[in-house]
PAZAPA-4460 file (N, C-alpha, C; in steps of 0.05 Angstrom, whole numbers, plus 32768, in hexadecimal, padded with zeros to 4 digits):
% residues 317
    n_x    n_y    n_z   ca_x   ca_y   ca_z    c_x    c_y    c_z   seq   type   mol
   8480   8AE1   7A41   8495   8AEF   7A33   8496   8B0C   7A3C     1      M     A
   84AE   8B15   7A45   84B0   8B30   7A50   84B4   8B44   7A3A     2      N     A
   84B4   8B5E   7A41   84B6   8B74   7A2E   84CF   8B72   7A1D     3      L     A
   84E6   8B6D   7A29   84FF   8B6D   7A1A   84FF   8B56   7A06     4      E     A
   84F4   8B3F   7A0D   84F2   8B28   79FB   84E0   8B2F   79E3     5      E     A
   84CA   8B3C   79E8   84B8   8B45   79D2   84C6   8B59   79C0     6      R     A
   84D5   8B6B   79CC   84E4   8B7F   79BC   84F9   8B72   79AB     7      M     A
   8506   8B5E   79B6   851B   8B50   79A7   850F   8B42   798E     8      E     A
   84F8   8B35   7992   84EB   8B27   797C   84E1   8B3C   7967     9      I     A
   84D6   8B52   7970   84CC   8B66   795E   84E2   8B72   794D    10      A     A
   84F9   8B76   7959   850F   8B83   794A   8521   8B6F   793B    11      R     A
   851E   8B55   7940   852F   8B41   7934   8531   8B44   7915    12      R     A
   8549   8B45   790C   854F   8B46   78EF   8546   8B5F   78E0    13      N     A
   853A   8B73   78EF   8531   8B8B   78E1   8549   8B9C   78D8    14      A     A
   8546   8BA8   78C1   855B   8BBB   78B8   8559   8BD5   78C8    15      E     A
   8540   8BDC   78D0   853B   8BF4   78DF   8521   8BF2   78ED    16      E     A
   8520   8BFD   7906   8507   8C00   7914   8505   8C1E   791B    17      V     A
   84F0   8C2A   7911   84EC   8C47   7915   84D1   8C4B   7923    18      C     A
   84D0   8C50   793C   84E6   8C54   794E   84E4   8C3E   7964    19      M     A
   84FB   8C34   796D   84FC   8C1E   7980   84EF   8C26   799B    20      A     A
   84F3   8C3F   79A3   84E8   8C48   79BC   84C9   8C49   79BB    21      G     A
   84BE   8C50   79A4   84A1   8C51   79A0   8496   8C34   79A0    22      E     A
   84A6   8C22   7994   849D   8C05   7994   849C   8BFA   79B0    23      L     A
   84B0   8C01   79C0   84B0   8BF7   79DC   8498   8C03   79EC    24      K     A
   8493   8C1C   79E8   847C   8C29   79F6   8462   8C1C   79ED    25      E     A
   8460   8C16   79D3   8448   8C09   79C9   8443   8BED   79D5    26      L     A
   8459   8BDE   79D8   8456   8BC3   79E4   844F   8BC5   7A02    27      L     A
   8458   8BDA   7A0F   8453   8BDE   7A2B   8435   8BE6   7A30    28      E     A
   842A   8BF6   7A1E   8410   8C03   7A23   83F8   8BF6   7A15    29      K     A
   83FD   8BE9   79FF   83E6   8BDF   79EF   83E6   8BC0   79EF    30      K     A
   83CE   8BB5   79F5   83CC   8B98   79F8   83D0   8B8A   79DD    31      K     A
   83C2   8B92   79C8   83C4   8B85   79AE   83C8   8B99   7998    32      A     A
   83E0   8BA5   7996   83E4   8BB9   7981   83E1   8BAC   7965    33      P     A
   83DD   8BBD   7952   83D8   8BB4   7936   83F1   8BB7   7925    34      V     A
   83F9   8BA2   7918   840F   8BA3   7905   8404   8B9B   78EA    35      A     A
   8410   8BA7   78D5   8406   8BA1   78BA   841D   8BA2   78A6    36      Y     A
   8419   8B95   7890   8429   8B99   7878   8417   8B98   7860    37      C     A
   841C   8BA9   784D   840D   8BAA   7834   841C   8B9D   781D    38      G     A
   840F   8B8E   780D   841C   8B80   77F7   840E   8B87   77DC    39      Y     A
   841D   8B90   77C9   8413   8B91   77AD   840F   8B74   77A4    40      E     A
   83F8   8B6E   7799   83F1   8B53   7792   83F8   8B4E   7774    41      V     A
   8411   8B4C   776E   841A   8B48   7752   842E   8B31   7752    42      S     A
   842A   8B1E   7740   843C   8B07   773D   843B   8AF4   7755    43      G     A
   8450   8AE4   7757   8452   8AD0   776C   845B   8ADC   7786    44      E     A
   8450   8AD1   779C   845B   8AD7   77B7   8477   8ACA   77B8    45      V     A
   848B   8AD8   77C0   84A6   8ACD   77C1   84B4   8AD2   77DB    46      H     A
   84CD   8AC9   77DD   84DB   8ACC   77F7   84DE   8AE8   7800    47      L     A
   84E0   8AFB   77ED   84E1   8B17   77F5   84C9   8B20   7805    48      G     A
   84B2   8B16   77FD   8499   8B1C   780C   8499   8B0E   7828    49      H     A
   84A5   8AF6   7828   84A5   8AE7   7842   84B6   8AF4   7857    50      L     A
   84C9   8B05   784F   84D9   8B13   7864   84C7   8B23   7876    51      I     A
   84B5   8B32   786A   84A2   8B42   787A   848D   8B30   7886    52      T     A
   8485   8B1A   7879   8472   8B08   7885   847C   8AFB   789E    53      A     A
   8496   8AF4   789E   84A2   8AE8   78B6   84A3   8AFD   78CD    54      V     A
   84A8   8B16   78C6   84A7   8B2B   78DA   848B   8B2E   78E5    55      K     A
   8477   8B2E   78D4   845B   8B2F   78DD   8455   8B18   78F0    56      L     A
   8460   8B00   78EA   845C   8AE9   78FB   8469   8AED   7916    57      M     A
   8481   8AF9   7916   848F   8B00   792F   847C   8B12   7940    58      D     A
   8471   8B26   7934   8460   8B39   7942   8446   8B2B   794C    59      L     A
   843B   8B1A   793B   8424   8B0A   7943   842A   8AFA   795C    60      K     A
   8441   8AEE   795D   8449   8ADD   7973   844E   8AEB   798D    61      N     A
   8452   8B06   798B   8456   8B15   79A4   843D   8B27   79AB    62      I     A
   8427   8B20   799F   840E   8B2C   79A7   8401   8B41   7995    63      G     A
   840D   8B45   797D   8401   8B59   796A   83EA   8B4D   795C    64      F     A
   83D7   8B5E   7955   83C2   8B58   7942   83CC   8B5F   7926    65      N     A
   83CF   8B4A   7915   83DB   8B4E   78FB   83C6   8B52   78E5    66      V     A
   83CA   8B67   78D5   83B8   8B6C   78BE   83CA   8B6B   78A5    67      K     A
   83C0   8B5D   7891   83CE   8B5A   7877   83BD   8B68   7862    68      I     A
   83C9   8B7E   7857   83BB   8B8D   7842   83C2   8B82   7826    69      L     A
   83AE   8B78   7818   83B1   8B70   77FD   83AB   8B88   77EC    70      L     A
   83C0   8B96   77E3   83BD   8BB1   77D9   83B6   8BB1   77BB    71      A     A
   839D   8BAB   77B5   8395   8BA8   7799   8396   8BC3   778A    72      D     A
   838D   8BD8   7797   838D   8BF3   778A   83AA   8BFC   7786    73      W     A
   83BB   8BF7   779A   83D8   8BFF   7797   83E4   8BF0   777F    74      H     A
   83DD   8BD7   777D   83E8   8BC7   7767   83E0   8BD3   774C    75      T     A
   83C7   8BDB   774A   83BD   8BE7   7731   83CB   8C02   772C    76      Y     A
   83CC   8C13   7740   83D8   8C2D   773D   83F6   8C2C   7736    77      L     A
   8403   8C17   773F   8420   8C13   7739   8424   8C03   771F    78      N     A
   840F   8C01   770F   8411   8BF5   76F5   841A   8BD8   76F5    79      K     A
   840F   8BC8   7708   8418   8BAC   770A   8404   8B98   76FF    80      K     A
   83EE   8BA2   76F2   83DB   8B8F   76E6   83BF   8B9B   76E3    81      G     A
   83AE   8B8D   76D3   8392   8B95   76D1   8382   8B89   76E8    82      N     A
   8369   8B92   76E9   8358   8B8A   7700   8352   8B6C   7702    83      W     A
   834E   8B60   76EB   8348   8B43   76EC   8360   8B34   76F8    84      D     A
   8378   8B3B   76EF   8390   8B2F   76F9   8394   8B35   7717    85      Y     A
   838F   8B4E   771F   8392   8B56   773B   837F   8B47   774D    86      I     A
   8366   8B44   7745   8352   8B36   7755   835A   8B19   7759    87      H     A
   8363   8B0C   7744   836B   8AF0   7745   8383   8AED   7758    88      E     A
   8397   8AFF   7755   83AF   8AFD   7766   83A9   8B03   7783    89      L     A
   8396   8B15   7788   838F   8B1C   77A4   8386   8B03   77B3    90      S     A
   8376   8AF3   77A7   836C   8ADA   77B4   8383   8AC6   77B7    91      E     A
   8394   8AC4   77A3   83AB   8AB2   77A5   83BD   8ABA   77BC    92      L     A
   83C3   8AD4   77BF   83D4   8ADE   77D4   83C8   8AD8   77F0    93      W     A
   83AE   8ADD   77F2   83A0   8AD7   780B   83A4   8ABA   7813    94      R     A
   83A1   8AA8   7800   83A3   8A8B   7805   83C0   8A84   780D    95      M     A
   83D3   8A91   7800   83F0   8A8B   7806   83F6   8A94   7823    96      V     A
   83EE   8AAC   782A   83F4   8AB6   7845   83E5   8AA6   785A    97      F     A
   83CD   8A9E   7854   83BE   8A8D   7866   83CD   8A73   786B    98      T     A
   83D7   8A67   7855   83E6   8A4E   7858   8400   8A51   7867    99      A     A
   840B   8A69   7866   8425   8A6E   7874   8421   8A71   7892   100      F     A
   8408   8A74   789B   8403   8A75   78B8   83F3   8A8D   78C1   101      G     A
   83E8   8A9C   78AE   83D8   8AB4   78B6   83BA   8AAE   78B3   102      F     A
   83B2   8A95   78B9   8396   8A8D   78B6   8384   8A9C   78C9   103      D     A
   838F   8AA6   78DF   837E   8AB4   78F3   8383   8AD3   78F2   104      K     A
   8392   8ADC   78DF   8398   8AF8   78DC   8383   8B05   78C9   105      S     A
   8382   8B1F   78C9   836E   8B2E   78B9   837A   8B36   789E   106      E     A
   836C   8B2E   7889   8374   8B36   786E   8361   8B4D   7865   107      F     A
   836D   8B62   785A   835D   8B79   7851   8363   8B7E   7834   108      V     A
   834F   8B80   7824   8352   8B87   7808   8350   8BA6   7806   109      L     A
   8364   8BB2   77FA   8365   8BCF   77FA   834C   8BDC   77EF   110      G     A
   8340   8BD1   77DA   8329   8BDD   77CD   8310   8BDC   77DE   111      S     A
   8311   8BCE   77F5   82F9   8BCD   7807   82F7   8BE7   7818   112      T     A
   830C   8BF7   7819   830A   8C0F   782A   8317   8C27   781D   113      F     A
   8325   8C24   7807   8334   8C3B   77FC   8324   8C4E   77EB   114      Q     A
   8309   8C4A   77EA   82F8   8C5C   77DB   82E6   8C6C   77EE   115      K     A
   82EA   8C68   7808   82D9   8C76   781B   82E0   8C94   781C   116      K     A
   82CC   8CA6   7820   82D1   8CC3   781F   82E7   8CCC   7832   117      P     A
   82E7   8CC1   784B   82FC   8CCA   785E   8318   8CC2   7854   118      E     A
   831A   8CAB   7848   8334   8CA2   783D   833E   8CB5   7828   119      Y     A
   832C   8CBC   7815   8334   8CCF   7800   833A   8CEB   780B   120      I     A
   832A   8CF4   781E   832F   8D0E   782A   834A   8D10   7837   121      E     A
   8352   8CFB   7845   836C   8CFB   7853   8383   8CFB   783F   122      N     A
   8380   8CED   7829   8394   8CED   7814   8397   8D08   7808   123      I     A
   8381   8D15   7802   8382   8D30   77F7   838F   8D44   780B   124      L     A
   8388   8D41   7824   8394   8D53   7839   83B2   8D4F   783A   125      E     A
   83BB   8D36   783A   83D8   8D31   783C   83E6   8D3A   7823   126      M     A
   83D9   8D38   780C   83E6   8D40   77F2   83EC   8D5E   77F1   127      S     A
   83DE   8D6E   7801   83E4   8D8B   7801   83FD   8D91   7810   128      T     A
   8409   8D7E   781E   8420   8D83   782F   843A   8D78   7823   129      K     A
   8439   8D6C   780B   8451   8D5F   7800   8455   8D68   77E3   130      V     A
   846E   8D6E   77DD   8474   8D75   77C1   8473   8D5D   77AF   131      T     A
   8470   8D61   7795   8470   8D4B   7782   848A   8D3D   7782   132      I     A
   84A0   8D4C   7784   84BB   8D3F   7785   84BE   8D2C   779C   133      N     A
   84B4   8D35   77B4   84B7   8D23   77CB   84A5   8D0A   77C8   134      R     A
   848D   8D0E   77BD   847B   8CF8   77B8   8488   8CE3   77A6   135      G     A
   8495   8CED   7791   84A3   8CDB   777E   84BB   8CCD   778C   136      L     A
   84CA   8CDC   779C   84E1   8CD0   77A9   84D9   8CBA   77BC   137      R     A
   84C2   8CBD   77C8   84B9   8CA8   77DB   84B2   8C8E   77CC   138      S     A
   84AE   8C90   77B1   84A7   8C78   77A1   84C0   8C6D   7792   139      M     A
   84D7   8C79   7796   84EE   8C71   7785   84F5   8C53   7787   140      Q     A
   84F2   8C48   779F   84FA   8C2C   77A2   84E3   8C19   779C   141      E     A
   84CB   8C24   7797   84B3   8C13   7794   84AA   8C11   7777   142      V     A
   84AB   8C28   7769   84A2   8C29   774D   84B8   8C1D   773A   143      A     A
   84AF   8C10   7725   84C2   8C04   7712   84D0   8C1A   7701   144      R     A
   84C2   8C2F   76F9   84CD   8C43   76E6   84C6   8C5E   76F1   145      D     A
   84D5   8C67   7705   84CE   8C80   7712   84D2   8C98   7700   146      I     A
   84E3   8C96   76EC   84E8   8CAC   76D9   84CF   8CB2   76C8   147      E     A
   84BF   8C9E   76C4   84A6   8CA1   76B4   848E   8C9B   76C5   148      N     A
   848F   8CA3   76DE   8479   8C9D   76F1   845F   8CAB   76E8   149      A     A
   8449   8C9D   76ED   842E   8CA8   76E8   8425   8CB7   7702   150      K     A
   8411   8CC8   76FF   8407   8CD7   7716   83FC   8CC3   772B   151      V     A
   83F2   8CAC   7722   83E8   8C98   7735   83FD   8C8E   7748   152      S     A
   8416   8C8F   773F   842C   8C85   7750   8435   8C9A   7765   153      Q     A
   842C   8CB3   7761   8430   8CC7   7775   841A   8CC5   778A   154      V     A
   8402   8CBC   7782   83EC   8CB8   7795   83F2   8CA0   77A7   155      I     A
   8400   8C8C   779C   8406   8C73   77AA   8410   8C76   77C7   156      Y     A
   8425   8C87   77CC   842F   8C89   77E7   841A   8C94   77FB   157      P     A
   840A   8CA7   77F1   83F5   8CB3   7803   83E0   8C9E   780A   158      F     A
   83DA   8C8C   77F8   83C7   8C76   77FE   83D4   8C63   7812   159      M     A
   83ED   8C5D   780F   83FB   8C4B   7822   83FB   8C58   783E   160      Q     A
   83FF   8C72   783F   83FF   8C7F   7859   83E3   8C7F   7865   161      I     A
   83CE   8C84   7855   83B3   8C84   7860   83AA   8C68   7867   162      E     A
   83B5   8C53   785A   83AF   8C38   7861   83B6   8C33   787F   163      D     A
   83CC   8C3E   7888   83D5   8C3A   78A3   83C0   8C45   78B7   164      I     A
   83B5   8C5D   78B0   83A0   8C68   78C1   8386   8C58   78C0   165      K     A
   837E   8C52   78A8   8364   8C44   78A4   8364   8C28   78B1   166      S     A
   837A   8C1B   78B1   837C   8C00   78BD   8383   8C00   78DB   167      L     A
   8386   8C18   78E6   838C   8C1A   7903   83A7   8C0E   790A   168      G     A
   83BB   8C13   78F9   83D5   8C07   78FC   83E7   8C15   7911   169      V     A
   83F4   8C05   7921   8408   8C10   7934   8424   8C0B   792A   170      D     A
   8428   8BF5   791C   8443   8BED   7912   8440   8BE6   78F4   171      V     A
   844F   8BF4   78E3   844F   8BEE   78C7   8468   8BDF   78C0   172      A     A
   8465   8BC8   78B4   847B   8BB6   78AC   847F   8BB8   788E   173      V     A
   8498   8BB9   7885   849D   8BB9   7868   84BA   8BB3   7863   174      S     A
   84C1   8BB1   7849   84DE   8BB0   7842   84E9   8BCC   7845   175      G     A
   8504   8BCD   7846   8511   8BE7   784A   850C   8BF9   7832   176      I     A
   8503   8BEE   781B   84FD   8BFE   7803   84E5   8C10   7807   177      D     A
   84D5   8C0B   781C   84BE   8C1B   7822   84C4   8C32   7836   178      Q     A
   84DD   8C35   783D   84E4   8C47   7853   84DB   8C64   784E   179      R     A
   84DF   8C6E   7835   84D8   8C8A   7830   84BA   8C8F   7833   180      K     A
   84AA   8C7C   782B   848D   8C7F   782E   8486   8C7F   784C   181      I     A
   8493   8C6D   785B   848C   8C6C   7878   8496   8C85   7886   182      H     A
   84AC   8C90   787F   84B5   8CA9   788C   84A2   8CC0   7885   183      M     A
   8497   8CC0   786D   8482   8CD3   7866   8469   8CCE   7877   184      L     A
   8463   8CB5   787C   844C   8CAE   788C   844F   8CB9   78A9   185      A     A
   8466   8CB5   78B4   846B   8CBF   78CF   8469   8CDD   78D1   186      R     A
   846F   8CEB   78BC   846D   8D08   78BB   8450   8D11   78B7   187      E     A
   8441   8D04   78A5   8427   8D0E   789D   8410   8D04   78AD   188      L     A
   8411   8CEC   78B8   83F9   8CE1   78C6   83EF   8CF2   78DD   189      L     A
   8401   8CFE   78ED   83F7   8D0F   7903   83E6   8D26   78F9   190      P     A
   83EA   8D2F   78DF   83DB   8D45   78D4   83BE   8D3D   78CE   191      A     A
   83B9   8D22   78CD   839D   8D19   78C8   8393   8D0A   78E1   192      V     A
   839F   8D11   78F8   8395   8D06   7912   839C   8CEA   7919   193      G     A
   83B4   8CE1   7910   83BC   8CC5   7916   83D9   8CC5   791F   194      Y     A
   83DF   8CB4   7932   83FB   8CB2   793C   840E   8CA7   7927   195      N     A
   8426   8CB0   7927   843A   8CA6   7915   843F   8C88   791B   196      A     A
   8440   8C77   7907   8444   8C5A   790D   8461   8C54   7912   197      P     A
   8465   8C3F   7922   847F   8C33   7924   8484   8C24   7909   198      V     A
   849C   8C26   78FE   84A1   8C19   78E4   84B8   8C05   78E7   199      C     A
   84B3   8BEC   78DF   84C7   8BD7   78E0   84CE   8BD1   78C3   200      I     A
   84E7   8BD6   78BC   84F0   8BD3   78A0   8503   8BBA   789E   201      H     A
   84FC   8BA8   788D   850B   8B8F   788A   851E   8B91   7872   202      M     A
   8533   8B81   7873   8547   8B81   785C   853A   8B77   7842   203      P     A
   8546   8B7E   782C   853E   8B74   7812   8552   8B5E   780A   204      I     A
   8547   8B47   7801   8559   8B31   77FA   8559   8B2D   77DC   205      I     A
   856E   8B1F   77D3   8571   8B18   77B7   857D   8AFC   77B5   206      S     A
   857D   8AF1   779D   858B   8AD7   7799   85A7   8ADB   778E   207      L     A
   85AC   8AF3   7784   85C7   8AF7   7777   85D8   8B0B   7786   208      K     A
   85CF   8B14   779E   85DF   8B26   77AE   85DB   8B43   77A7   209      G     A
   85CA   8B49   7793   85C6   8B66   778C   85A9   8B6C   7785   210      E     A
   859F   8B63   776E   8584   8B6A   7766   856F   8B5D   7778   211      E     A
   855C   8B6D   7781   8548   8B62   7793   8534   8B4F   7785   212      K     A
   8527   8B3E   7794   8513   8B2C   7788   84FC   8B3C   777D   213      M     A
   84F3   8B35   7765   84DC   8B43   7759   84CB   8B2F   774A   214      S     A
   84B1   8B2F   7750   849F   8B1C   7743   849E   8B20   7725   215      S     A
   84A5   8B38   771B   84A5   8B3D   76FE   84BE   8B30   76F1   216      S     A
   84D1   8B27   7701   84E9   8B1A   76F6   84EC   8AFF   7704   217      K     A
   84DE   8AEA   76F9   84DE   8AD0   7706   84F9   8AC4   770D   218      P     A
   850D   8ACB   76FD   8528   8AC1   7702   8534   8ACB   771C   219      E     A
   8529   8AE1   7727   8534   8AED   773F   8527   8AE3   7759   220      T     A
   8512   8AD2   7757   8503   8ACB   776F   8503   8AAD   7775   221      I     A
   84FE   8AA7   778E   84F5   8A8C   7796   84D8   8A8F   779E   222      I     A
   84C6   8A84   778F   84A9   8A86   7796   84A2   8A74   77AD   223      S     A
   848E   8A7B   77BC   8485   8A6A   77D2   8477   8A51   77C8   224      V     A
   8473   8A50   77AE   8466   8A38   77A2   847A   8A28   7791   225      R     A
   8494   8A2F   7792   84A8   8A20   7783   84AA   8A03   778E   226      D     A
   84B0   89F1   777C   84B4   89D5   7784   84CF   89D2   7794   227      S     A
   84D2   89BD   77A3   84EB   89B8   77B1   8503   89B8   779E   228      P     A
   8500   89AD   7786   8516   89AC   7773   851C   89C8   7769   229      E     A
   8508   89D9   7764   850D   89F4   775C   851C   8A04   7771   230      D     A
   8513   8A00   778A   8521   8A0D   77A1   853E   8A05   77A2   231      I     A
   8543   89EB   779F   855F   89E1   77A0   8570   89EE   778A   232      R     A
   8565   89EF   7772   8574   89FA   775C   857A   8A18   7760   233      K     A
   8566   8A27   776A   8569   8A44   776D   857C   8A4A   7784   234      K     A
   857B   8A3B   779A   858E   8A3F   77B0   85AA   8A38   77A7   235      I     A
   85AD   8A23   7798   85C8   8A1B   778F   85D5   8A30   777D   236      N     A
   85C4   8A3F   776F   85CE   8A54   775D   85D2   8A6F   776C   237      R     A
   85C7   8A71   7784   85C7   8A8B   7792   85E3   8A93   779B   238      A     A
   85E6   8AAD   779F   8600   8AB8   77A7   8607   8AB0   77C4   239      Y     A
   861E   8AA2   77C7   8625   8A98   77E2   8643   8A95   77E4   240      C     A
   8651   8AAC   77E6   866F   8AAB   77E7   8678   8A9F   7802   241      P     A
   868D   8A8F   7801   8697   8A83   781A   86A1   8A97   782E   242      P     A
   869B   8A93   7847   86A4   8AA3   785E   869B   8AC0   785E   243      Q     A
   8689   8AC7   784C   867E   8AE2   784B   8660   8AE1   7851   244      I     A
   8657   8AEE   7866   863B   8AEE   786E   862B   8B05   7862   245      A     A
   8638   8B1D   7862   862A   8B35   7859   8625   8B33   783B   246      E     A
   860C   8B38   7833   8606   8B37   7816   8604   8B1B   780B   247      G     A
   8606   8B07   781C   8604   8AEB   7814   85E7   8AE3   7812   248      N     A
   85DD   8ADE   77FA   85C0   8AD9   77F6   85B6   8AC1   7806   249      S     A
   85C5   8AAC   7807   85BD   8A94   7815   85BD   8A98   7833   250      V     A
   85D1   8AA7   783D   85D3   8AAE   7859   85BB   8ABF   7861   251      M     A
   85B4   8AD2   7850   859D   8AE4   7855   8583   8AD3   7858   252      D     A
   857F   8AC0   7846   8567   8AAF   7848   8567   8A9F   7862   253      I     A
   857F   8A95   7869   8581   8A86   7883   857A   8A98   789A   254      A     A
   8585   8AB0   789B   8582   8AC2   78B2   8565   8ACD   78B4   255      K     A
   855A   8AD5   789D   8540   8AE3   789D   8528   8AD1   789B   256      L     A
   852B   8AB9   7890   8514   8AA7   788D   8517   8A8D   789C   257      L     A
   852D   8A80   7899   8530   8A65   78A5   8532   8A66   78C3   258      V     A
   8545   8A74   78CE   854A   8A74   78EB   8531   8A7F   78FA   259      I     A
   8524   8A94   78F1   850C   8A9D   7901   84F5   8A8A   78FF   260      P     A
   84F5   8A77   78EC   84DE   8A66   78E7   84E1   8A4A   78F3   261      S     A
   84F8   8A43   78FC   84FD   8A29   7908   850A   8A2B   7923   262      F     A
   8504   8A18   7935   8511   8A19   7950   852F   8A17   794E   263      P     A
   8539   8A07   793B   8556   8A04   7937   855B   8A00   7919   264      K     A
   8572   8A09   7911   857B   8A06   78F5   8590   89F1   78F4   265      F     A
   8589   89D9   78EC   859B   89C3   78EB   85A5   89BE   78CF   266      K     A
   85C0   89BD   78CC   85CC   89B7   78B2   85DA   899C   78B4   267      I     A
   85D1   8989   78A5   85DC   896E   78A6   85F5   896C   7894   268      E     A
   860B   8961   78A0   8624   895D   7892   8630   8942   7898   269      R     A
   863F   8938   7885   864E   891F   788A   8662   8924   78A0   270      D     A
   8669   890F   78AF   867D   8911   78C4   8697   891C   78BA   271      D     A
   869F   8915   78A2   86B9   891E   7898   86B9   893C   7892   272      K     A
   86A1   8949   7892   869F   8966   788E   8698   8974   78A7   273      F     A
   8699   8966   78BE   8694   8973   78D8   867B   896B   78E5   274      G     A
   866B   8958   78DA   8652   894E   78E4   863C   8964   78E5   275      S     A
   8625   895D   78EE   860E   896F   78EE   8614   8988   7900   276      D     A
   8608   899E   78F9   860B   89B6   7909   85F0   89C3   790D   277      V     A
   85EB   89CE   7925   85D1   89DA   792B   85D6   89F7   7934   278      I     A
   85C5   8A09   7928   85C7   8A26   792F   85AC   8A2E   793B   279      F     A
   85AD   8A3D   7951   8595   8A47   795E   8590   8A65   7958   280      E     A
   85A4   8A72   794D   85A0   8A8F   7946   85B3   8A96   792F   281      N     A
   85AD   8AAD   7924   85BD   8AB6   790C   85D9   8ABD   7913   282      A     A
   85DE   8AC7   792B   85FA   8ACF   7933   860C   8AB6   7933   283      A     A
   8602   8AA0   793D   8612   8A87   793D   8618   8A7E   7920   284      E     A
   8604   8A80   790F   8607   8A77   78F3   861C   8A89   78E5   285      L     A
   861A   8AA3   78E8   862D   8AB5   78DC   8649   8AB1   78E5   286      E     A
   864C   8AAE   78FF   8667   8AAA   790B   8674   8A90   78FF   287      K     A
   8665   8A7B   78FE   866F   8A61   78F4   8676   8A64   78D7   288      T     A
   8665   8A71   78C8   8669   8A73   78AB   8682   8A84   78A4   289      Y     A
   8684   8A9B   78B2   869A   8AAD   78AD   86B5   8AA1   78B5   290      K     A
   86B4   8A8E   78C8   86CD   8A81   78D1   86D5   8A6A   78BE   291      A     A
   86C5   8A65   78AA   86CB   8A51   7897   86C5   8A35   78A0   292      G     A
   86B4   8A33   78B5   86AD   8A19   78C1   8693   8A0D   78B5   293      K     A
   8688   8A1C   78A2   866F   8A13   7894   8673   8A19   7877   294      L     A
   8672   8A04   7866   8676   8A07   784A   865D   8A12   783C   295      H     A
   8660   8A23   7828   8648   8A2D   7819   8635   8A17   7810   296      P     A
   8640   8A01   7807   862F   89EB   77FE   861D   89E0   7814   297      A     A
   8629   89DF   782D   8619   89D5   7844   8604   89E9   784C   298      D     A
   860B   8A03   784B   85F7   8A18   7851   85E0   8A17   783D   299      L     A
   85E7   8A14   7823   85D2   8A13   780F   85C0   89FA   7813   300      K     A
   85CC   89E4   7819   85BC   89CC   781D   85A9   89CF   7835   301      R     A
   85B4   89DA   784B   85A3   89DE   7863   858C   89F2   785E   302      G     A
   8592   8A08   7850   857E   8A1B   7849   8569   8A0F   7837   303      V     A
   8571   8A00   7823   855F   89F3   7811   854B   89E0   7820   304      T     A
   8556   89D0   7832   8545   89BD   7841   8530   89CB   7852   305      E     A
   8539   89E0   7860   8527   89EE   7872   8513   8A00   7862   306      H     A
   851C   8A0C   784D   850A   8A1C   783C   84F5   8A0B   7830   307      L     A
   84FC   89F3   7827   84E8   89E0   781C   84D3   89D9   7830   308      T     A
   84DB   89D6   7849   84C8   89D0   785F   84B6   89E8   7864   309      K     A
   84C3   8A00   7865   84B4   8A18   786B   849E   8A1E   7857   310      L     A
   84A3   8A17   783E   8491   8A1D   7828   847E   8A06   7822   311      L     A
   847E   89F2   7833   846E   89DA   782D   8451   89E0   7829   312      D     A
   8445   89F0   783A   8428   89F6   7838   8422   8A0A   7822   313      K     A
   8433   8A1E   781F   842D   8A32   780A   8430   8A26   77EE   314      T     A
   8442   8A12   77EC   8446   8A05   77D2   842C   89F8   77C7   315      R     A
   841A   89F1   77D9   8402   89E2   77D2   83EB   89F5   77CA   316      R     A
   83EF   8A0F   77CD   83D9   8A21   77C6   83D5   8A23   77A8   317      V     A
***
């Protein structure tokens, strides 16, 4: 696989790569660069989490060493549960990601390194360079109730930034909602002797075309442990306007999860409806759908079948 092919895979479906030139230089010069994503361990793992997991898998397949941070301390600081709950969920999440294909990747529990003196010292050093208002702004898309934020939620972004240094990260992967924290990281990390990371930001998906998936709102998610019947029901109710690809929840799932995870996306149809159709990339799928040559019901059925297969192993955890 040549450099351009690796770059294409790394950038595939990303909302933003900051900065693409740095990513290319990294791939040219470093044999096994480190990519990571951190996850608050609260509630069920759902399709929103898998968007970044699929990107980590992309990076793994082009030679990256992948680290998955199970951010137990972040979960606690962001008021997502007590310690008994967080410890139980941390193990469940590790098992789910292992089943998804990360059995040979490194899992790191935040509490195993986040109390070290150097970690704390770097957080304190960075905190002297940022106003409280900017610290809060960086959390706007992450905290549930930013208007009544606790001091712990201002500490949160500095911990996330220091995680990048402590884990030796070259590429930080996240949803686009983490962008403000990552931009702060690119600014602050050189001050504590670490290179600014490349940041790959993935789109946020929903089932209704607007509100993002949230483990605290079960009606908004498809869990990786949902039954085939539950998946079918939720996809059938999902937002999927005819001939419109942008903001189409089912199209987003097809583009961001199904197509990257299967060699081909085959949708079976009766001959009277045009017979079976096969898509090898998202551009082909979008073009066909926007031209009215693929009915929403057929797209939903195809996504349901492939999603059920994709989640076969995680469902058993």
